[in-house]
N, C-alpha and C positions, 0 to 999 in steps of 0.2 A: 514447507513449501508445497504448493499444489499447482495445477494447471492454471487456475484463475489468477493467482498471484504472479505467476510467470508472465501472464498476459498483461497484468498491471505494470510490471517492470518494463516490458517491451513497449507499452504505450508511452511510458515516461521517457524511455531512451530515445524514441523516435519523435518526441515532441520537443524536448529540452536538450540543449547542448550542455550536458553536465561537465563541469570542469574536472581535470585530472590533477594529480593522481587520484585513483579510486581505490578505496579499501572496502572489502566486504567483511563485515563482522559476522561470525558464525557461518563460515563458508564450508564447513565440513559437509560433504554430500552423503546423506544417509543412503544405505544400500537400496536400490530400486528407484531412487529419485534422481539419479545422476543427470538424466536428460533434461528434466525441468529445473533442477537446482543450478545448473551451469549458466551463469549470467554474464560471464566476462565477454562472451561473443556478441552481446548486445552493445558493447562499447569498443568497437575496433579502433586501433590507433591510440588508445588511452592506456597508460601504465596502470595495471590492475593487480592488486595484492589480496589474496584470500587469507583471512586471519581467523584462527580458532584456538581454543584451549587444548585441543587434541589433534595429533597428526592424522592425515588420511586424505582421501580424494578431495581436491579443491582447495587444500590448505597449503599456503606458501610460507606462512609465518605463524609461529606459536606465540600467542599473547592473550591477555585478558582485557576485555573492554573496560573493566573497572580501573585499569592501570595501563593505558596504551603506551607503547614505546615511541610513538611518533612525536616530533617536536610541535610546539605551539604553531598554529596557523600554517601547517605544512601540507594539509590534505585538501584536495578539491572537492571530493564527494565521498560520503560514507553511505554504504548500503547495509541494512540490517533487516533481513526478511525472516520473520518468525524466529527471532533470536532472543528478545528481551524477556520472554516468559521463562527462559532458562537462566537468567542472570540474577543471582541472589539479591544484590543491591543495585537494582536497575537504575536508580537515580544517579548513582556514581557513573554508570556507563553513559548516560545522556550528557552529564557534565563533561566527561572526558571527550566525547565526540565534539561537543561545541569548542572545547579547548583546541583540538587539533585542526578543526576546519578553518580554511582561509576565510577572510572577511566576505567573500562572495561565494562561499562554499554551499553545498547542498547535502541534505540528508534524506534518504529514501528509507522508510521504515514500515514494516508490517508486523502485526501481532494478532494472535487468535483471541476470540472472545468466547463464543459458544463452541467449544472444541474439547475433545477427549484429552485426558492426561497423557502426555507423551514424554517419557524420561530420556532426554538426550543432553546431558546425563540426568538432569532433574527438571521438574516442571513446577514453577513457583507461582506465577502470576497470570492474570487476564487483564486486558485493557479495552476500554470502550473508546469510541471516537472522541468523547469529551475528555478522556484521560490523555489522549495524544495531543489534543489542542492545548491542554494545561502544561504538559511536559515540553511543548514546543512554543510556549508563549513568547519566548525571547527571539523567535524567528519572525520577522515582520511579514514575510510573504510565504504562503503555504497553501497546499491543497490537501484536503482530508477526505477519505472515502471509506466505504464499508459495503459488504455484500452479504446477502441473506435476508431473513425476515426483518421487518422494520425494528422490532423491539428485541431481537435476538440475533444480531449479526454473527456470521461465522468468523469473519476476519475484519480487521480495520487496517487502514494504511494511511500514510501521509508522505508528502514531498514538501520539505521545508527548506527555504533559502535564507542565508544570513543577510545582514543589513546592506551590504554593498552590491547585492544582486538587484538588477532592475525589477520592478513589479511584474507579476504575471499578467499578461495581456489577454483580453477576451479571445483573440484569435488562437492563442496558444491553448487556452482552456478548452475551447471548442474542438481543436484538433485532438487534444488529449482525450476528451470525452468520446469523440468518434472512434479513436483507436481502441479505447476501452471496449466499446461496443463490438469491435472487430476481433480483438485478441483475448479478452477476459472471458474465458469459457471454462466450464467444469464438466467435462463429458461424463455421461452416464449411459450404461447399457439400456437397451429397450426393455429388457426384463426388469431391471432395477426401477426405471421410471414407472413402469406399469405397476409394480408392487407398491410403490409409495402412493400412487394415485388411488389404487384400490383400497389401500389402508386408510387413506384420508376419507374415502366415501363411507367406510364402516365405523371408523373411530374418531372422525373429525380431523381437521387439517393441522391442528396445533402440533401433535407429536411428529409430524412429517415435514413441517414447514422449512426446517433447516436444509432438508434435502431437495424439496421441491423448488425452493427459492434461491438456490446457490448462485444462479446467474443474474439475480436481481441485485442491482447496485445503485448507490447514491454517492454523489461527490460534491463537495463544496470548495470554493476558492476564496481565500481571504488574503487581502493585500492592503497595505497601509496607504492612507491619504488618497483614496480614489472612491468614486461613487459605487453604490451597490447595484447589481442587476441579477436577474434570475433566468435560468433556462428551465423549461418544463420537464416533468417526468413523463416519459412516453410509454404507452402500452404496446405499440407496435412500431416497426421500422417505418411503415407508411406514414405515420403521424409526425415523423421527424421534420417534415417540410413545413409544418404549421406551428411554430413556437408561440407560446403565450407567456403571460407574466405570472401564471399560477402553477402550482404543482398538483398533479393528480395523485390518486392513491391506489393505482393499479398494483396488485401484489406481484405481478410478473414483469412490470415495466422497468425502465432504466431511468435514472434521474441525473440531472446536472444542475447544480446551483452555484452561482457566484453570488455569495450572500453578503450580509452586512460588513462594511469595510472591505468590499471585494473589488472586482475588476472594474475599470472605468469603461464607460460606454464608447 
């Protein structure tokens, strides 16, 4: 978990009324991350259970995502932020989540892509945005996003809804995108930013792109049985009042796309 992904979760929570009860997979709060890893405050009034394989801060129930104790169709929302890289047989975990979700349930998931090995307790996998789309292909309505360099994202995430949830509407997607722009930040000290920029001048941008572009993000919305439409990628906040039907390639801009089989006009 990092500040950026905490902002993603906040944008989702303030855009969509996610059904309860909510369970968070991998809720153990690593030392030093308690403030950003605590997500239950984003969902006031919802029954919230933190689930992990080991006891500790943030954990209410000891269990394994590969064999969840919840009954079929008994859970409204599952949250799994930077968890599945630590799950040996992640495909079983995704199957278990779908089993326990209600027919109108939601899954919010994030995974690292270009990120260091971090053993909590072991680190097995990395996921691209295409991998998340494939793993969530049975969910008819979803949003997928990633942040960092275009071809080397730092993290990917998705919000997926089961079949009885109404399609994601353009106004919802636009609100979520605007809130991402407000909340999804990865703060760096002035010294660190200067060091990366000087390094890119002497050695090229490539080695430092993951650090320089941490706040660059893209997101797509896919929903069944509706026409496609696009939002532009913006280089500056001032340009946000002039949307077009194309996407720019600004390395520091933000993007919003409601793409093929996406939101209706």
